[in-house]
Structure formats: C-alpha cells, structure tokens
N, C-alpha and C positions, 0 to 999 in steps of 0.2 A: 495375403501379402502381395504387394504390387510386383508385377513382373516387368522388367525393362530389358530390352535386347542387350545381350552382352557378347562380346567377341573373345573374351578371355576369362578363364576360371581362376587365373592367378590373382590373389588378393594381397595387397601390401599397404603399408602406411598405418599410422596410428588412428584410433577412433575416438571421437568425442563420445562420452557416455550416451547410452541409448536415450532417444527422445520419444517418450510415449506421445502419440497423437490421438486427439479425440476422435469420436466416431464421425464427425462431420467432415474431416479432412483426410484424404487418402495419404498413406505413408509413402515416403520416398523409398527407393529400393532398399530392402533390408531393414527399414524402419530406423535407420541411423544415418548420421552425417559422416561421410567418409572423407578423411583428410589425407591426400596423397603424401608420400614421403618427401621431405624437404620443404613442405609448406609451413609458413609461420602462423601460429594461432595466437590471437590476442583478444582480450575481453572488451572490444570496443563496439562491434556491431554483431548482429546475429545473422547467420547464414539463412535461417528460415525466419519469416516474419513472425512476430510474437503471437499474432492471432491464430497461427496454425499449431501452436504448441499447447498440449493439454497439461503437461506438468512443467513448471518453470525450471529452467536450467541457466547456468551462467552463460550469457551471450558470448559468441565467439565470431571471429572473422578469419577466413583462410586466405592467405596471400600466396600467389604462385611464386615458386623460386625463379631466379633469373634464367634458369635453364629451360623452364616451361614456356611454350609459345603457342598461343591459339593459332589455328590454321588460317592462313590468308588466301592461299591458292589451292584449289581442289582440282583433282583430275576427275572429269566426268565423262563417262561413255554414254552418249545419247543415241538410242536406237531408232532408226527410221522405220516407217511402215513397209511391209513387204509388197503391198499392192500399189504404192504411189512413189513419187520422187519428192524429196524435201527441197522445195523451191520457194523463192520469195513470193508470198501471197500478194504483195503489192504489184507484182509484175506478171505472175503466172495466172493464166486463165483456166488451165486444165485441172489443177488440184486445189485451187483456192476455195472450192466448196467443201473440202474435207477438213472439218474442224481439227481432227487429230493431227493431220499433216501440218496444218498451220501452227498447232501447239509445239510440234517438234522444232519447226523453224524458229519460232519465237524463243523457245527455251535455249537453243544454241546461241541465238543473238544476245539474249539477256545475260547469260553466264559468261560468254566471251567478252561482252562489254564490261563486266565486273572484274576481268583479269583472270578468270579461271581457265584451266586447260580443258577444252571441250574436244572430244574425239567423236565424230559422228559416223555411225555405221549404217549404211543404207544402200539403196540402189544406185547404179551408175547413172550419172547425169544429175544427181542431187548436188545442191550448192548452198548449204547453210553457212553462216559465219561460224568458223571453228578453227582450231589449231590444226586439225587433220580430218579429212574425209576419207573413209575407207569404203570402197565399193564391195558389197557382199551380194550374194545371189548369183544369177547367171543372166547377163544382159539379153542374149538371144532368146532364151526361154521366156524372160519377162516380157519381151516385145510380142512374142506369140500369144501369151496369155492376156496381156493387158494393153498392148499397143494400139488396138483398134477401138478402145473405149471412146465414146463421144461425150462431150460435156453434159448432155441431157441424160446420160445413163446413170443409174445408181452404181455405187462402187461394189465390185465383186470381192467379198471378203472370205470366200470359200477357201479352206485349207486342205481339203481331202480330194479324192478323185484325181482329175488331171492336174490339180495344183500341188499335189503331195510332194512330188519330186522337187519342185522349186522351193517349197517351204522347208524341206529337209536340207537343201543346199544353203538356204538363207540362214537357218539356225546353226549349221555347222560352221559356216564362215564367220558368223558373229563370234562364236566361241573361240575359234582359232585366232581371230584378230585380237581379242581381249587377252588371251593367254600369251600371245607373242609380245604384247606391249606391257605386260605386267610381270613376266617371269623374272626379270632382273631387278625388280623393285618390290621390296617386301611390304610397302605401304598398301593399305586397302584403298581401292578406288570406289567411286559411286557409279553404279550402273542404272541408268534411267530406262525402265521398261515403259514404253509409251502406248503399247497396244495389247500385248499378251501373245498368245498363240505361239508362232514360230520364234518370236523374240524370247519368250519365257523358256522355251525348250533349249534355246541356245545358251542361256546363262544359268540354268538350274544347277545348283551345287557349287558354283564358283565361290571362292573365299573372299567375296567383296560385299559391300552394302548394296543389295538389290532393292531398288526403290520403284514402286509404281508411281510415276511422277505426275499423272493427270487422270485420275479415275473418273470416267464418265460412262462406263459400261457396267452391265449388271453382275458380272462375276469377277472377283478378285483372285490373284494368283500368289501373292506374297502374304506373309504373316506380320512381319515387324515394321516395315517401312512403307507407308502409303501416303499419297497426296490426293485428296478428293477435290473436285471442282467446286463443290458447294457443301454447306452444312446439311442441307436437305439430303443430299446424296450420301454423305457420311452416315447420317442417322438411319437412312434406309438400309445401308449395309450392316450397320451395327444391330438393327432389329432383325434383319435376315439371318445374321450369324449368332443371334442370341447373346449379344455382347453388351448388354445394358450395364454390366458391372464396371465397364470402363477398363482402366489400366492399359490403354493403348497410347502410350506417351509419344510415339513417333508417327501417329496417324494425324496428319494436319490437313487443314483446308486452305488451299491456295487457288484463287479463281483463275480462269483463263485470262491471258493477257492480250491486249489489242494495241495496234499501232495507231496513234491518233492521226498521223499523217495520211492514213488511208481513208479518212472520213471527214466530212465537212467540206468547205466552211458552212456555218449555220445560216439557214434562210429564215428570216423573221416570219412569224405566223401570218402576217398580212400578205406576204409574198409567196406563201405556199401554193402549190397547185391543188386543184380540187379532186383529190383521190386519196383513198386509203390504200395500204399496201399489206399484202400477206406474202412474205418471202421465206420459203421453207421447202422441204420435201412435200410434194403434193399428195399427201395421204390423209385419210380422214382423222387419224389420231392426232394430227397436228392442229386440228380445229379449223381446217380450211372452210368447210361448209358453214360452220357457225359464223366465221368472219364474213362470208359472203351474205348470209342471211341478215346479219346486223347492218351491214352496209346498205343492203336493199331497203331495210326498214327505215333508215334515216335519209335515204335518197341520195347517197353519195357513191360515185363509182369506186370500184376496188380493182386493183391489179394483183393477180396471183402469179408469182414468179418462182420457178424452181424446177427441180428434177421430178419426173413422174408424169402421170396421165392427168391432164386438166379436165378431161371430159365430164366426170361426175360433178364438177363444181361450176361449169359454165352456165351462164344465164344472163338475163337483162342486167346491165351495169357491170358485168364481170369481163375483164380482158385478161388474156393469158400471154405470158412471155417466158421463154425458156431460161435456163440458168445464165446468169450474166457474170462478166468479169469484174475487175475492181472498179473501173470507171463507171460502168453501168450500174453497179450496186451503189456506188457513192451517190450518183445523181438521183436514183430512185428513192433512196432513203432521205436525202436532205430536202427533197421537194415534197415528200408525202405529208399529208396532214397528221397521220398517225400510222404506226405499224400495229397490225393485229398479230398477236402471238398467243392464241388461246389453246395451248397444248393441253390435250385431255389427260395425258398420262403424267406421271411425276417427272418433270424435266430435270435432268442432271445439271444442266447449266442454261442452255438456250442462248447461245452466243449472239444470235441475230438481234436480240433485245438490246444488248450492250452496243452492238454496232449501230443500231438505230439511234440510241440516246447519244452516242458519240457523234452522230451526224446531225444532232439537234432535232430528232424526230421522237415525239412522245410515243409511249408504248401502252397498248391495251392488252392485258394478259389475264390468264387464270390466276387464282390466289393459292397456288401450291407449288411445290418444287422450288427450284432456285429463284423463281421470280420474286419470292418473298424476300430475297436478299438483294436482287439486282434492280427491281422496279420500285422506286420510292413513291409510295402511294400518295397521290395528290400533289406530287412535286415533279416527277418525271413521267407520270402516266397514271393509269388506274389498274387495279387488280380486281377481278370480278368473279362472281359465283353463278349468277343466273343470267338468262337472256335479257331480262329487264335491266339488270345492272350494266351489261355490255352496251345496250342501247343508250342508257343514260351517259355512260362514259364517252361513247361516240359523239353524242350531241354536245358535250362539254369539254372535249379534249383540246379545243383551241385555247383554253385558258392556261394551259401548261406552257411555261416559258422554255422555248427551244435552247436558249443560252444556258439555262440551269441544267438542262438535260446533258448538254455537252460537257459542262464543267464537272458534273457528278461522275460521268463515265470516264473522263480522262483522269481525274484525280484518284479514282478507286480501281480502275481496270486498265490503265495505261501501262506500258512496258516498264517504266521507271518504278512504279509502286510494286508491281508483281515481282520484278527482279529482286527487290529488297526482301520480299517474303521467301523466295527460293533461296536466297543467299543465307538468311537466318536458318532455314531448315537444313540445308546441306552442311553448314558449319556445326549445327547441333549434333548431327549424325557423326561427323568426323571427330568431334570431341570424344566419342566412344572408343577411339583408338587408345585412349588412356583408360585403364580398367575402371577408374572412378569417375569417368567423364560425365556421368549424369549429374553429379553434385558439384562439379567445378564451377565456381563463380567467374563470370567474365567481368573482370575489373574495369574493362574499357567500355562496358555497356552504358549508354546514356538514357535508355528508355526502351519501351516496347511499342513504339508508335507504328511499327510496320503492321501491327494487327488492327490498328484503329482505322475507321472509315472517316473520310473528310466530308462533312455535311455542311460546311460553312456557306456554300452557295444557296442554302435554303433559309438563311437568316435565323431568326429566333424560333422558327417553327421546329427546327431540329430534325432528327432522323426519323423518317416514316411516321409522322405524327398523324394518326388516323382521325384525330379530333379536329384537325385543321379544316376550316370551312371549305377549302378546295377539294376535300375528299368526302364531303357529306353525300349521302345517297338517299336522303329521306324524301326527295322530291325535287322537281325542277325549280321550285321557288328559291332554293338556295344556290344561286348561280355562283360558282367559285370565282374568286378574284385571281388575277394573274399573280404568280409568285415573283417577288422581287428578285432581280437578277443576282444581286450579291456581288462578291468579288471572286474572281477565278482562283481556284485552289492551286492550279499549276499553270505553266505557260500554255 
C-alpha cells in the first residue's frame, strides 16, 4: 500500500467507494479517493483519469467548499551554511565558488520574489533577499575558524575537533530562532535544510515540514521530503537505499537555478578566442587530465581554472589561472570555444556546464550523471565515452550554435523556471495541512508545464535527438551542420 507522509491521524469526510487499481498503476494513499467534509460531489468528471482505474466506477468531481483555500503565501525557514555567508554571487568573490551557498541565495531570492515569507538563518554578514535574516552562530569564533580562507583554498566542511563548539552553537541558535518565531502560530512551516550536519541537528524533531531542498551530496538526512538536483542523483539514492519500489511521493527533482544576468552576452563562434576551458576543482576525478590530453591531441590551447594544485596537469598548451570572480568567470566562459567537463564520477549536477551554456559556450562532457539531463547532445555540446569520442567532439564543437546554448540554459535553468518548480513543490507539501491533502484537486490548475523542458530552440530535431546528423560519431566524414538558432524561449 502506498505510504504518503501524514501530519495527522484524524480522518474525516465521506469516502467514494473503494477504487481498485490495476497492477500497472500505484494506488493513492489508502487505495481510495478521500473527499473532505463540505465538498460537493457530482458525476461530471473523474478525480482519477479513467486509464488508472481497473474497475469502472461512476465518475465524480470534488469541489472545495467556499471556506477552503489553497495556500498562497508560505513561511519558509531557509538555512544558510555554517562555513560560509549567504551573499549575492553576482557581486561576491569569496563564496561564489560554493554551489550550495549560491543555491541558498537563489532559493531566498526566488521564493521572496513569489511573495512567500522567507526567513534566512545564517552567519552574520549574510544578505539574501528575505523577509528576515537571523544571525546564528558566533561571529568572533566564525572569524577565527574561517576568516583567513583564501579564494584558492578548498572549503573546510569539518564539523568535529576545533569546529565542534561552533557547530553546536550554530545548531542551537537555529532551533531557538525557529521556536521563537513559531510558538504563537500553530501552522506548520517549511524548513529548508540546504546542507545537513549542524543544520539537521538544529531542526531534528521540530513539528514542521523538514525538507532537504537541494540534494547534491551522498547521504540524505530526512525521510519524507526531498528535492534532488537531478534525476540521476535521485535514482542513485533510491538504488543506494534499496527504494526501487517507489512510493516516495514528495521526493522531487528540481535543478539548480542560475541568474541569466550573470552570464553572456553570447559571442558568435567566428569571434571566439582560440582556447578550450576546464573550470572546476583541480582534481583528477573532475577529468582535468583527460581534458588537457584531448586539447593537446587536437592542437588547441586549454586553460585550467579553479581551486587546487595545477601541477599534475601542466604541460605544453596548458595555462593555469586561480579561482575567478563573477566577471572573470563570465569572460572566460563566453569567449571559450568549448568547456570541457568530463567528470569521471557520477555528477549530481555539474553546474558549470549550465553556466557555460548560459554564456553561449558549448560543453563536452561524459555521458553519465546529470550531464544526460543538462547537455543536449548534438545541440548544446557532446557527451562522450572514450578518448576517441572526446577528440571527435573537440574537432567538431564549432558547429554548435552558441545562441541555442544560451536559450536552452535560460529557458530551463533560469531563476524564473526553477522558481515555479519550487513554488509547486512547497504548495503541494502545505496542502498536507489538510488531512486529505494528497487527494485535493487544485481547481485553479491550468497545467503541469512547470515540469516540461523547453526545446523549441532546437527546431524540429527536438530534445536530445541522438539521431541528428550533428551528433553522429561514426567518423569525420559526417561533419555536423550548425543548428538553426530558432526563437528564444525566454527573454
């Protein structure tokens, strides 16, 4: 029987007779349609589509009474990271290389922009768009632990040893701040755990909806409410947890969001500079050596940029640059002939690939992990398996239209689109304030377009068409034709 998170054991309202479901379709909670008290039932439409019903029943429609109102404004507690400050990535050069800190800022910005009440709990000096910022932790201790960090250093995410006291304070102040702001209000809030660790210790057991709002890490902390960065990462966790049977109704996939104003404008292929780019942590598992080897094979210089030791990767045609701020990142990406992102492990998201495409820079990546969702093969870059395929992609990447790359990334990973996805998710959770919330129809819904991807910029070829001539890898005789620019999907 399907299990759906419930916040109340109280059951009320009349029930439509049990609807047996066939083996192909999972049953809704309880295997029945629950009609809340006061709702009007009439035989005009079916709550469930006919194809999901194994045994015919008289179709019904449930209309909410005038007193019922779907939630419009939600109170969200968004937790900042203990080792960074939540600052605008378009202006900050110190923490803009931390994808999780950027996600916190953008989540606050998106939900505040939709009219929700966002309360950010983080370190002193944080400045995200929100109704209220609450400083947690201990500023003087934070400065001693993290204040001397250089942009070229990796982030120290240790939580024990000399960091244990600070983490305990951080967790305790998170809990106290939430309790103070919810004691007089019986409504359940949504708490967005963005990292885990001390955050999770601070909210454990609170009577609210505790959501992991952007899972890109290997271990999860909650059971009922999760948001993954990609379907690849969701399925990785489901396999790891032996959860192939499903029934995880509030485990959704919402990709990372990016601000289009931070990237571009697009440079036409003919005006690109003569270099490839590898922008990442300079570690072997990111495929840096592979990128350098391929660039050397085709005789095109490559720039490796990021945190870490460049020594193992330097050689003829390879130049190194340390971590760059927003402007440096923008210029490197928009002028590069292509970004190499051949991560060897299963990439949870790989945000630099989206940043590149949003800059009009084609991407050459491995063919696993989130790249299978973000890199549209033959349209915004190439996904490869072998060294030979990477070499072929490097020789033919100039056929990819930079404008189509930009339009694809903005339409599918821009703030506006991702904001709609989070809005749907949080409202679906808040419907559970009503005991029968899982079955309540939203009579105002006009569609499910927030889940669809916009592929209009690729013309008739459609989404990720591996049969398109531009993605052929049978030999260099099939030189791919440039993809037609199409019409922009968004401004």
